[in-house]
C-alpha positions in Angstrom: 44.8 -24.2 31.3 46.4 -27.6 31.3 49.3 -27.0 33.6 47.4 -26.6 36.9 45.6 -29.9 36.3 48.9 -31.8 36.7 49.4 -30.4 40.2 49.0 -32.8 43.2 46.1 -31.7 45.4 47.7 -33.5 48.4 50.2 -30.6 48.7 47.3 -28.6 50.3 47.5 -30.9 53.3 51.1 -29.9 54.0 51.9 -27.2 56.6 55.1 -25.2 56.5 57.0 -24.3 59.7 57.3 -20.7 60.7 59.8 -18.6 58.8 59.4 -20.5 55.5 57.7 -17.6 53.7 60.4 -15.2 55.0 63.2 -17.5 53.7 61.5 -17.9 50.4 61.1 -14.2 49.9 64.7 -13.7 50.9 65.7 -15.7 47.9 64.0 -13.2 45.6 65.4 -10.0 47.3 68.4 -9.7 44.9 66.0 -9.6 42.0 63.7 -6.9 43.3 64.3 -4.5 40.3 63.7 -7.3 37.8 60.4 -8.2 39.5 59.1 -4.6 39.1 59.9 -4.5 35.4 58.5 -8.0 35.1 55.2 -7.1 36.7 54.8 -3.9 34.6 55.4 -6.0 31.4 52.9 -8.6 32.5 50.2 -6.0 33.3 50.9 -4.2 30.0 50.7 -7.4 28.0 47.4 -8.3 29.5 46.0 -4.9 28.5 47.2 -5.2 24.9 45.2 -8.5 24.6 41.9 -7.0 25.7 41.9 -3.4 24.3 41.9 -4.6 20.6 38.6 -6.4 21.3 36.9 -3.1 22.2 38.5 -1.4 19.1 37.0 -4.1 16.9 33.6 -3.0 18.1 34.2 0.6 16.9 35.7 -0.6 13.7 32.6 -2.5 12.8 29.9 -0.1 14.2 31.4 3.3 13.7 33.7 2.5 10.7 32.5 -0.4 8.5 28.7 0.0 9.0 28.9 3.8 8.9 31.1 3.9 5.8 33.8 5.8 7.6 37.0 4.6 5.9 39.2 7.0 7.7 38.2 5.7 11.1 38.6 2.1 10.0 42.2 2.9 8.9 43.0 4.8 12.1 41.7 2.1 14.4 43.3 -0.7 12.3 46.7 1.1 12.7 46.0 1.4 16.5 45.3 -2.3 16.7 48.5 -3.0 14.7 50.5 -0.7 17.1 49.0 -2.6 20.1 50.1 -5.8 18.6 53.7 -4.5 18.2 53.6 -3.2 21.8 52.3 -6.5 23.0 55.1 -8.4 21.2 57.7 -6.1 22.8 56.2 -6.5 26.2 56.1 -10.2 25.7 59.8 -10.3 24.9 60.6 -8.1 27.9 58.5 -10.3 30.1 60.3 -13.4 28.8 63.7 -11.7 29.3 62.9 -10.8 32.9 61.5 -14.2 33.6 64.6 -15.9 32.3 66.9 -13.6 34.3 64.9 -14.1 37.5 64.4 -17.9 37.0 67.9 -18.8 36.0 69.3 -16.5 38.7 67.2 -18.2 41.4 68.0 -21.6 40.1 71.7 -20.8 40.2 71.5 -19.5 43.8 69.4 -22.5 45.0 71.6 -25.1 43.3 74.8 -23.6 44.8 73.3 -23.4 48.2 72.0 -27.0 48.0 75.4 -28.2 46.7 77.2 -26.5 49.5 74.8 -27.9 52.0 75.1 -31.5 50.8 78.9 -31.2 50.4 79.1 -30.2 54.1 77.3 -33.2 55.4 79.2 -35.9 57.3 80.3 -39.2 55.6 77.6 -41.1 57.4 75.0 -39.1 55.4 76.3 -40.4 52.1 76.3 -44.0 53.3 72.5 -43.9 53.9 71.5 -41.6 51.1 70.8 -42.5 47.4 73.1 -40.7 45.0 70.5 -40.7 42.3 67.9 -39.0 44.6 70.4 -36.3 45.6 71.3 -35.6 42.0 67.6 -35.5 41.2 67.0 -32.9 43.9 69.8 -30.6 42.7 69.1 -31.0 39.0 65.3 -31.4 38.8 63.5 -30.2 41.9 65.3 -26.9 42.1 63.9 -26.0 38.7 60.4 -26.6 40.1 61.0 -24.2 42.9 61.7 -21.3 40.6 58.1 -21.6 39.2 56.8 -19.7 42.3 58.7 -16.6 41.2 58.3 -16.9 37.4 55.5 -18.8 35.8 53.2 -18.9 38.8 53.7 -15.3 39.6 53.3 -14.3 36.0 50.2 -16.4 35.5 48.5 -15.1 38.7 49.2 -11.5 37.8 48.3 -11.8 34.1 45.2 -13.9 34.7 43.9 -11.6 37.4 44.4 -8.5 35.3 43.0 -10.1 32.2 39.9 -11.4 34.1 39.2 -7.9 35.5 39.6 -6.2 32.1 37.5 -8.8 30.3 34.7 -8.8 32.8 34.7 -5.0 33.0 34.6 -4.8 29.2 31.9 -7.4 28.8 29.7 -5.7 31.5 30.2 -2.4 29.7 29.2 -3.8 26.4 26.3 -6.1 27.4 25.5 -7.2 31.0 22.9 -9.7 29.7 25.4 -11.7 27.6 28.0 -11.4 30.5 25.5 -13.1 32.9 25.0 -15.8 30.2 28.7 -16.3 30.0 29.0 -16.7 33.8 26.1 -19.1 33.8 28.0 -21.2 31.3 31.1 -21.2 33.5 30.4 -24.6 35.2 30.5 -26.1 31.7 34.2 -25.3 31.7 35.1 -25.7 35.4 33.3 -29.0 36.1 35.2 -31.1 33.5 38.4 -29.4 34.7 37.8 -30.5 38.3 36.7 -34.0 37.3 39.9 -34.6 35.3 42.2 -32.7 37.6 42.5 -35.5 40.2 43.3 -38.2 37.6 45.8 -35.9 35.8 47.5 -35.0 39.1 47.8 -38.7 40.1 49.2 -39.6 36.7 51.7 -36.7 36.8 52.8 -37.7 40.3 53.3 -41.4 39.2 55.2 -40.3 36.1 57.6 -38.1 38.2 58.2 -40.9 40.6 58.9 -43.4 37.9 61.2 -40.9 36.2 63.1 -40.4 39.4 63.4 -44.2 39.9 64.7 -44.5 36.3 67.3 -41.7 36.9 68.3 -43.4 40.2 68.9 -46.7 38.4 71.1 -45.1 35.8 73.0 -43.0 38.2 73.8 -45.8 40.5 74.9 -48.2 37.7 76.9 -45.8 35.6 79.4 -44.7 38.3 82.7 -46.4 38.5 81.9 -48.1 41.8 78.4 -49.0 40.7 79.5 -50.5 37.4 82.2 -52.5 39.2 79.8 -53.8 41.7 77.3 -54.9 39.0 80.0 -56.6 36.9 81.5 -58.5 39.9 78.4 -59.5 41.8 75.4 -58.5 39.7 73.4 -60.3 37.0 73.4 -58.3 33.7 70.2 -60.0 32.5 68.4 -59.1 35.7 69.6 -55.5 35.5 68.3 -55.3 31.9 64.9 -56.7 32.9 64.7 -54.2 35.8 65.5 -51.2 33.6 63.1 -52.4 30.8 60.3 -52.8 33.3 60.9 -49.3 34.7 61.1 -47.7 31.3 58.0 -49.6 30.1 56.1 -48.2 33.1 57.2 -44.7 32.2 56.0 -45.2 28.6 52.6 -46.5 29.8 52.3 -43.4 32.1 52.9 -41.2 29.1 50.2 -42.9 27.0 47.6 -42.5 29.9 48.5 -38.9 30.4 48.3 -38.1 26.7 44.8 -39.7 26.4 43.5 -38.0 29.5 44.7 -34.6 28.3 43.2 -35.3 24.8 39.8 -36.2 26.2 39.8 -33.1 28.4 40.8 -30.9 25.5 38.1 -32.3 23.3 35.5 -31.7 26.1 36.7 -28.1 26.4 36.6 -27.6 22.7 33.0 -28.9 22.6 32.0 -26.7 25.6 33.6 -23.6 23.9 31.7 -24.3 20.7 28.4 -24.6 22.6 29.1 -21.4 24.5 29.9 -19.6 21.2 26.7 -20.9 19.7 24.7 -19.7 22.7 26.3 -16.3 22.3 25.6 -16.0 18.7 22.0 -17.2 19.2 21.2 -14.8 21.9 23.3 -12.0 20.6 22.1 -12.4 17.0 18.5 -12.1 18.0 19.4 -9.0 20.0 21.2 -7.5 17.0 18.1 -8.2 14.8 15.9 -6.6 17.5 18.1 -3.5 17.7 19.1 -4.1 21.4 22.7 -4.8 20.4 25.0 -3.7 17.6 26.9 -6.1 15.4 30.3 -4.8 16.5 29.3 -5.3 20.2 28.3 -8.9 19.4 31.7 -9.5 17.6 33.6 -8.0 20.5 31.7 -10.0 23.1 32.4 -13.3 21.3 36.1 -12.4 21.1 36.1 -11.5 24.9 34.4 -14.8 25.7 37.4 -16.7 24.5 39.5 -14.8 27.0 37.2 -15.4 30.0 37.4 -19.0 31.0 41.1 -19.7 30.8 42.1 -17.2 33.5 39.2 -18.4 35.7 40.4 -22.0 35.5 44.0 -21.1 36.2 43.2 -18.8 39.1 41.1 -21.5 40.7 44.2 -23.7 41.0 46.6 -20.9 42.1 47.0 -22.2 45.7 48.0 -25.6 44.4 50.5 -24.0 42.0 52.1 -22.1 44.9 52.2 -25.0 47.3 53.7 -27.3 44.6 56.4 -24.8 43.8 
């Protein structure tokens, strides 16, 4: 849930020229088979995280409370099997993601290197070496997110959200409506902190790039010779110390912002769980709801708000990548 908050919302104001989407998709064409396997693994993994919640209901209602030890053992074995299948699908998903991501990074870096290498000499006289290196080393890695982490999260979150909502409506539509009413308790803090987090993340990346630029320019043979002949070592040290200190202050601010947000979400989650147990507990006592259903609903509640928060920032993730 935290990763989308660090995205810069100003990217939504950018408009791409025609043909950009076609060129982007062309980069993924050599990995078409891997994408299919990747999508199947993601969908299967999402299912293995929701199905056990429904099985827990049957274990409690039809097994434990009914005294049916055979059913308890059978369903427990099914849950264990789903856990093994989920682990296998997770490993397959990670393998496909790594192959696709590293393959795309390799292609993009080679294309960018060839492009820069073919530029005329005048280009290098007016371009910063540090920034060029940062583009090839760092920015290309961000571009692959559109095909790996962003694609995976979008598919996984959409599938999980549909399965969770469908399961909750099937178990108790009243508690499901209560969960949706509590949704602003999660989304409002996320939106409030998103702008600050995005601004801090952007500043931190800019300061990191400036620090990399300083080191790259000074640590080449020509740069070191220039500094030693005409530069001031004390001034260079003060410049680097100031830039590194700013980067450290950015890290402290980011850490505290994220911590405050996490604490707020933890509190909101505890309040939502308390509401669920309060309403559901009375329904169990009154006979309108079974104990297993209440347990399954609380477990599903924990899977509801994360996908919603991430999907609400999907467009920012895609534009950033």
